[in-house]
N, C-alpha and C positions, 0 to 999 in steps of 0.2 A: 503496498502499497506505499503511497506518495500524496504528496500532492505538488502537482508541476505549478512550475511559474502563469505560463499561457501556453497551452493548446491550444491552435485555430487547425480547424479541419481546409482540408486542401480545396485552392482554388474559391473559397469566399474570406478569408483574412478576415475570420471573426476570433477574438481570443475570449470563447465560451466559457474560460474560469474567470472574467472579469469582477462578474457577480455575487462570485463564493468566496463567502468570508474567510479569512484565515485561520487556518489550522482547522478548516472542514476534512470530512476525512475523505478521501478519493479513495477509489481500486485500480489500479495500474493491470491491464492483462494483455498477454501477448501470448501467440504461438511461440513453441518451443523452437527454440532455433538450428533445426534438424533443414536438410537440403529439401528434402518435401515434408510435410508434416503426413502423418500419420492417422487416421481414421483415433485413433487410440490415444494420440498426444494433443487432439487440437483445443488446447485448454480455453482458447476463447471464442471457440463455436460453442463447445457446453458451458460457457458463464452466460454468454447470449439466450442460450437454449432455455438456462436455466430463471433467466431475469424472464423469458418472456412466458415462460408458463407459470411465473406469480401473478400474470394480469386476472385482473378480477370485472374487469370493467370496458378496458381498450389498449388496442397496441397501436401504434403510432408511428411506422416504417416511413424513413427515405432510404432509397439503395439506386445506384445510375442504373446498373444490371439486378436483373430479377430474375434470377434462374432456380427455383427454391430444390432446395434437396428432399431427400424421400424425407430427412427429420423433419426438416421447416413446415413439409406439407402434412403431417402427421399430428404435429405441433397447434398449426393451426384449427387443425381440422375438431381438436381435443377440444381446444379453447371455445372453439363457436359452438360447436354441437353440447358439448357440456357444461358451459359455463358462460354462455350465450355472452362474451366478448367481441367488442364489433373491433376489427381490424382494417387498418386504414393504410394504404401502401403509396405513395407517392414514386413512378421509378419514370426514365425517358421515354417518349412516344418517337414510332420512326422518324420523324421532324427534326427531334432535339438531339439522336443519338448519336456517339461517335465511335460507337463498336456495332456492324453488323451482325455480327455471329452471335454476339449476346441478346439483339434485339430478335433474333430466332430462336435463341435459347427460351426468350418470355415467352413469347408467341405460343413454342409449341406446350404453356403450362398454362396461359392465360386462362382457355374454356374451363378448367378446375379448378384456378382458381375461383371464379367468376361465381361457379358451381356452389362450393362449399362455402360461399358466405362473403369472401373477401372484398372491397371497397378499393377496386383498379380506379389507382390517377393516372392521367399520362401526359407527361408536363406539352407545355404550350412551346416552350424556349423563348427566345430564337436562340442561345445557348445550351448549352448543355446540361444538366445538373450535374455535379458533381459529389453533394454532401451526403455523409451516408450517418445516420444518427438512427435509434431506437427509442422510443418513451413507454414506459408502460403507467397505465392507469396518470397518468399526467403530475407521478412524482417520482417516476426511478427511470435514469438518465445514460444512455449510453451516447457514446461519441466517437468516431477514431476512422482505420481505413477500412474497415470491413464490407464487402461488397453480400446482398444474399443471395451469394453464387457459391456452387461447386468450388472455385478456385481459390475463393476465400475459405473458406470450409477446410478445405484438403491440402491446398499444393502451395502457396502464398505464405508469405510470413507478415501476417495482420498485427496492429495493435489499438489499444482503445481504451478508454477511460467509463467506470461506471460512478455514476452520484446518484444519492437518494435526497431530496429536497430537504431543508430542513430550514428554522430559521437561517436569515443571512445568503445562504446557498439556492439562487434562482433558476440554476442550470436547467431542470427540465421546462419548468413552463417555457423560460426562451427557447428551448427547442421546441415543445407546443407548440408556439406562437414561431417560430419558423418554416415547420413543415407546415403549417396551416398557410400561412404566407405563398408557399409553392403549390399548394391545392388552390388555392386560390388564382393561379395562372397553369392548371392543368385539368383535361378534360374528364368525367368520371365517366369509368368503361360501365356501358348497360350487359344486361344479359345475354344479347347477341353478338357480347365484343365489341360491339362497337361504340365511340366516344355521343354521348346524350345529345352533347351541341352539335349538328349538322353543319349550322352556318359557318361554325369557327371551325371543324372539321373539312368541309371544303375548303375553306381559306389554306387550311393548314395543306391540304392532300398536294395545292398547286405550286408550294413552295418544294416541294419534295422531286428532284433530278427524276428522271425514266430510269436513268441509268442505277440510281439508287435502290430503286423498286425491282429492279429487277435482277442484280447482285442480291439483295435480297430475300427473292425469290428462286436462286439459283442455290444457295445457300439453307432454304428449308428445306426444297428437293436432297440433300446432303446429309440434314440431319438425322436418320436414322446412323449414318456410319460413324457422322462427326460429336454425336452428342456428348459420348465421354470426354468430350478434348475441350469443349467449349466451360 
């Protein structure tokens, strides 16, 4: 456990610990420094799973790349079906993404997430969202380098901090507000898998090049063969 002086999420320039009182307890967690993170030594993944499972009302997530693992899907399903937890996730749309392979992976799981009751929001852009954060019930927060995908879970060396709200510690509240701000610039995905605001969706599609759409289509055709590599 440590209390760093400053933690900024990549590409935001935001010091998320600016409003955390001196002496507040902050838990720093990382993957073990192996060349590859084995499924049994994924310390950060286990910590995030434990945090998510503690939710009783809501779980808000912001992840640039959304390719849920089997463990993540099982946790989401349990939270929604057995505890009535509201899960909202903001991720990049085809318009805003900078990674077509990740987008193809997301589309592979999109229908399943919607069917189990996850509320999906696709970021409008124009820039790519790179924020990575989880907030449980508005008072337990995680911010770090972790994407909700297999590479962060099992391959990459990721780090992050966990903070519980307390007097003088507003990190969870600030992150909740930040994720809500991103949702305001995103489209809620309907049960048909399409963004609910047709007018904005039409305008957004106009800005996506034919080449980008063709590349995504090609990658999706390869998904059965490359899914384990994404």
